[in-house]
C-alpha positions in Angstrom: 92.9 101.0 99.6 93.4 98.3 96.9 92.4 99.4 93.4 91.7 97.3 90.3 94.8 97.0 88.1 93.9 94.2 85.8 90.8 92.4 84.5 90.7 89.4 82.2 88.1 86.8 81.1 88.0 83.5 79.3 85.6 80.9 78.0 85.3 77.7 80.2 82.9 74.8 80.4 80.2 74.3 83.0 78.9 71.0 84.4 76.8 70.3 81.4 79.7 70.8 79.0 78.4 74.2 77.8 80.5 77.4 77.6 80.6 79.8 80.5 82.5 82.9 81.4 85.2 83.1 84.0 86.5 86.5 85.0 89.7 87.3 87.0 90.7 90.5 88.7 94.0 91.6 90.1 94.2 94.4 92.7 97.0 96.9 93.4 98.2 95.0 96.5 98.7 91.8 94.4 95.5 90.0 95.6 93.3 88.5 93.0 89.9 86.9 92.6 88.3 84.7 90.0 84.6 83.7 89.5 82.5 82.0 86.9 78.8 82.2 85.9 76.5 79.2 85.9 73.5 78.8 83.6 70.1 77.3 84.0 68.1 74.7 82.0 64.7 75.7 83.3 65.0 79.4 82.7 62.3 81.8 83.7 61.1 84.6 81.4 62.1 87.3 83.8 65.7 86.3 84.3 68.7 88.4 83.3 70.1 87.1 80.0 73.1 85.0 79.2 74.8 86.4 76.0 75.5 83.7 73.5 77.5 84.0 70.2 75.0 82.2 68.0 77.8 80.9 65.9 76.6 77.4 64.9 80.2 76.4 64.1 81.2 76.7 67.8 79.3 74.8 70.5 76.1 74.8 68.3 75.8 78.5 68.9 76.4 78.4 72.6 79.8 80.0 72.7 80.4 83.0 74.9 83.3 84.8 73.3 81.2 87.9 72.9 80.6 88.1 76.6 84.3 87.5 77.2 85.1 90.3 74.8 82.6 92.6 76.6 84.4 92.0 79.9 87.8 92.9 78.5 87.0 95.6 76.0 83.9 97.4 77.4 83.8 96.8 81.1 87.4 96.6 82.1 88.5 100.1 80.9 85.7 101.6 83.1 86.8 99.7 86.2 90.6 99.9 86.1 91.8 102.2 88.9 88.5 101.9 90.9 88.7 101.0 94.6 87.7 97.4 94.9 85.9 98.2 98.1 83.3 100.2 96.1 81.2 97.2 95.3 78.0 99.2 94.9 79.7 101.7 92.5 81.3 98.9 90.5 78.0 97.1 90.0 76.1 100.3 89.2 78.8 101.1 86.6 78.3 97.8 84.9 74.5 98.1 85.0 74.8 101.5 83.4 77.2 100.2 80.7 74.7 97.5 79.8 71.7 99.9 79.9 69.0 97.2 79.5 66.5 95.9 82.0 67.8 92.3 81.6 71.5 92.6 80.9 70.9 91.6 77.3 73.5 94.0 75.9 76.7 92.9 77.7 75.2 89.7 79.1 74.7 88.7 82.8 77.3 86.1 82.1 79.8 88.9 81.5 78.7 91.2 84.4 78.1 88.7 87.2 81.5 86.8 87.2 83.3 90.1 87.3 81.1 91.4 90.1 81.8 88.3 92.1 85.5 88.2 91.3 85.9 91.8 92.6 84.0 90.9 95.8 86.3 87.9 96.3 89.4 89.9 95.7 88.5 92.7 98.1 87.7 90.1 100.9 91.1 88.5 100.3 92.7 92.0 100.3 91.1 92.7 103.7 92.2 89.2 104.9 88.5 88.6 105.8 86.5 85.5 105.2 84.3 86.0 102.1 81.1 85.3 104.1 82.0 87.9 106.6 82.7 90.5 103.9 79.3 89.7 102.3 77.7 90.2 105.7 79.2 93.7 105.7 77.7 94.4 102.3 74.3 93.3 103.5 72.1 94.3 106.4 72.3 90.9 108.0 73.0 91.6 111.7 72.2 88.0 113.0 74.9 85.7 114.1 76.5 83.8 111.2 75.5 80.2 110.8 75.3 77.7 108.0 71.8 77.5 106.6 69.7 74.3 106.5 70.0 72.1 103.5 67.5 71.1 100.8 68.9 68.0 99.0 67.6 67.1 95.6 67.9 63.3 95.5 65.6 62.5 92.6 65.9 64.7 89.4 63.0 65.1 87.0 61.7 67.4 84.3 64.2 69.1 82.1 67.0 68.1 84.5 66.6 64.4 83.7 65.2 63.9 80.2 61.6 64.5 81.3 61.6 61.1 83.1 58.9 62.5 85.4 57.0 65.7 85.6 58.4 67.5 88.7 61.9 68.7 88.5 63.2 68.1 92.0 62.2 65.7 94.8 63.9 67.0 98.0 64.9 65.5 101.3 65.1 68.1 104.0 66.8 67.2 107.3 65.4 68.9 110.4 66.7 72.4 110.6 67.6 71.8 114.3 70.5 69.6 113.1 74.0 71.1 112.4 74.8 71.3 108.7 77.4 68.5 108.8 74.8 66.2 110.4 72.2 67.2 107.8 74.7 66.5 105.0 75.4 63.0 106.5 71.7 62.3 106.6 71.3 63.3 103.0 74.2 61.1 101.9 73.0 58.2 103.8 69.5 58.4 102.3 71.0 58.9 98.8 73.0 55.7 99.2 69.9 53.8 100.4 68.0 55.1 97.5 70.6 53.8 95.1 70.4 50.4 96.6 66.6 50.4 96.3 66.7 51.5 92.7 69.2 48.7 91.9 67.1 46.1 93.7 64.1 47.2 91.6 66.0 47.0 88.4 65.9 50.8 87.9 68.9 52.8 86.6 71.1 54.7 89.0 72.3 57.3 86.4 72.1 60.8 87.7 70.5 64.0 86.3 72.0 67.5 85.9 71.9 68.2 89.6 73.2 64.9 90.8 70.0 63.3 91.8 69.0 59.9 90.5 66.8 60.1 87.3 64.8 56.9 87.0 61.6 56.9 85.0 58.4 56.8 87.0 54.8 56.6 85.8 53.6 59.0 88.6 55.2 61.7 90.7 54.0 59.9 93.8 56.2 56.9 93.0 59.3 59.1 93.5 58.0 60.4 96.9 57.2 56.8 98.0 60.7 55.7 97.0 62.2 58.6 99.1 60.1 57.5 102.0 61.3 53.9 101.6 64.9 55.1 101.4 64.5 57.1 104.6 63.0 54.1 106.4 65.9 51.9 105.2 68.4 54.5 106.5 66.5 54.5 109.8 65.5 58.2 109.7 62.1 59.1 111.0 59.8 60.9 108.4 58.3 64.0 110.0 60.9 64.1 112.7 64.4 63.6 111.3 63.6 64.4 107.7 60.9 66.1 105.6 60.0 66.2 101.9 59.9 69.1 99.4 59.2 69.6 95.7 60.3 71.9 93.0 57.5 71.4 90.5 58.9 73.8 87.9 55.4 73.9 86.6 56.2 76.3 83.7 57.9 73.3 82.1 54.7 71.3 81.8 52.3 74.2 81.3 50.3 74.1 78.0 48.4 77.3 77.4 46.4 77.9 80.5 46.5 74.2 81.6 49.1 71.7 82.9 49.9 68.3 81.5 51.0 65.6 84.1 51.7 62.0 83.5 49.3 61.1 86.4 46.3 61.3 84.1 45.4 61.8 80.4 43.3 64.9 80.9 45.0 68.3 81.3 44.9 70.0 84.7 43.3 73.4 85.1 44.7 75.7 87.8 42.1 74.5 90.2 42.8 70.9 89.4 46.5 71.3 90.0 45.8 73.1 93.3 43.7 70.1 94.4 46.5 67.8 93.3 49.1 69.7 95.5 46.6 69.6 98.3 46.3 65.9 98.0 50.1 65.4 97.9 50.4 67.6 101.0 47.8 65.6 102.9 49.8 62.4 102.2 53.4 63.6 102.4 53.1 66.6 104.7 55.3 68.7 102.4 57.6 71.3 104.0 58.5 73.0 100.8 56.8 73.6 97.4 58.7 75.5 94.7 57.1 76.9 91.5 53.8 75.0 91.9 52.3 77.1 89.1 53.4 78.9 86.0 55.3 82.2 86.4 52.2 84.2 85.4 49.4 82.0 87.0 48.8 84.4 89.8 45.5 82.7 90.7 47.3 79.4 91.4 50.0 81.1 93.4 47.7 83.1 95.7 45.4 80.1 96.1 48.0 77.7 97.2 49.7 80.1 99.6 46.3 80.6 101.3 45.4 77.0 101.2 48.6 75.2 102.2 50.1 77.0 105.1 52.3 74.2 106.6 54.6 74.4 103.6 56.9 77.1 102.4 55.5 78.3 99.0 58.6 79.3 97.1 59.0 81.5 94.0 61.8 80.8 91.5 60.7 81.3 87.9 58.0 83.5 89.4 60.3 85.9 91.1 63.6 85.4 89.2 65.7 87.2 91.9 64.1 90.4 90.6 62.9 93.2 92.9 59.9 94.1 90.8 58.7 90.5 90.5 59.3 90.0 94.2 57.3 93.2 95.0 54.3 92.0 93.0 54.5 88.6 94.6 54.5 90.1 98.0 51.6 92.4 97.2 49.5 89.5 95.9 50.5 87.3 98.9 51.7 84.7 96.4 54.8 83.3 98.2 56.3 82.7 101.6 59.8 82.0 100.3 62.1 83.1 97.5 64.9 81.4 95.6 68.0 83.6 95.3 70.2 82.9 92.2 72.7 85.7 91.5 72.8 85.0 87.8 69.0 85.7 87.5 69.7 89.4 88.3 73.4 89.8 87.4 75.4 91.5 90.2 76.3 91.0 93.8 74.6 94.1 95.1 71.4 93.6 93.1 71.2 90.1 94.6 71.7 91.5 98.1 69.0 94.1 97.5 66.5 91.4 96.7 67.5 89.5 99.8 66.9 92.7 101.9 63.4 93.0 100.5 62.7 89.4 101.3 64.0 89.7 104.8 62.0 92.8 105.5 58.9 91.0 104.3 59.6 88.1 106.6 59.7 85.4 103.9 62.2 82.5 103.8 65.4 83.0 101.8 66.8 80.0 99.8 70.1 80.4 98.0 70.2 78.1 95.0 72.5 76.7 92.4 71.8 76.2 88.7 71.7 73.0 86.6 74.7 74.2 84.6 77.0 74.9 87.5 80.8 75.4 87.7 83.1 74.6 90.6 82.9 78.2 91.9 81.7 78.0 95.5 80.7 81.6 95.9 77.1 80.9 96.6 78.0 79.0 99.8 79.7 82.1 101.3 76.8 84.2 100.0 74.2 82.0 101.8 76.1 82.3 105.1 76.8 86.0 104.7 73.3 87.1 104.0 71.8 84.8 106.6 69.8 82.6 104.3 67.4 80.1 105.8 68.2 77.3 103.3 70.6 76.3 100.6 69.7 74.2 97.6 72.8 72.9 95.8 71.6 69.6 94.4 72.4 66.1 95.5 75.5 65.4 97.6 77.3 64.0 94.5 79.0 65.5 91.4 82.0 67.8 91.9 80.3 71.1 91.1 77.7 70.4 93.8 80.0 68.9 96.4 82.3 71.9 96.0 79.6 74.0 97.6 78.8 71.5 100.3 82.5 71.1 101.2 82.8 74.9 101.5 79.8 75.0 103.9 81.5 72.3 106.0 84.7 74.4 106.2 82.6 77.5 107.1 80.8 75.5 109.8 84.1 74.5 111.3 85.4 78.1 111.2 82.3 79.4 113.0 82.9 76.9 115.8 86.3 78.3 116.5 
């Protein structure tokens, strides 16, 4: 048994240059674990809360020294001496200390990095790969494998200065291919896309998640350019690769309607449904995330019923929250769910939502945030829980590549 003997935390910066919390734990056998908490730009209403200092003299109010202090002065005294193997007890202790539905007292950015750091330290203490230890914590009984990849090659919406309406334009290599081959395909198409953008006099600067962020008049222009890039790279659309979208529709919702650059008039829920139906008929989409606002249940239930060839995925809608997931399942609003640990705040709560999704038979997609750190925990999480897909951004930028490189290492280990 290895008990927790020391806990510390500090303020670091994430990939957007914004403050984040890193927590470190040391166990009685000398092993240690460190973890940091990412943050989102397109943040759903139902997510757990990041605690900010609101001191305008530091980082324009975005500092996280209060959250750091909460780790060291409130949480740490309750966890020192606890067996690190008691992940469920540890997470419940922190939830009880916070005593709010959305972690707004102590901050999810205080609770989550410590929850993950302890998980890492215990795996290290047991001399067990982290993904195997996570599998033990979950009910995943399937053979371990690296999930298929969803690669965000064009960034839009809030992730790229609102250059285009939809937030992510995804290339999805066929799931029959090994992860290392899928990653090679994504990189090859990304390079071809860069060449095409340059040849068309368009900028090749990248957005928050590493995808190119050129300005397009219509969302279809981005999809057409992805198709051209795949053709140039000699990959067969519909066989080797497929397309997906993260619309992040809450970001362009105005009242009960939606504003897209494709036309001057606003879109009603029915209009937007017809628009997605049209896109699907042309591009045979495999994946559609957040096609409607997080409370537009009519849109969600309609699109899930109408478009059955694509996975209809909740992110802002479900917020890795068991109550939101339950409602979504009852309304038959989704066939897939995004899993982001910082939306709920602890390792075991994340796993509990995964268990619900697995029992319901919907697809599980482990995802990064726009404000990431170099922490690669979610790569091990995705493998350990048996996720169907991972969505970590474009195969560029260090904080994204850290996760992809970890998956490559796990893939190699699982072959041995």
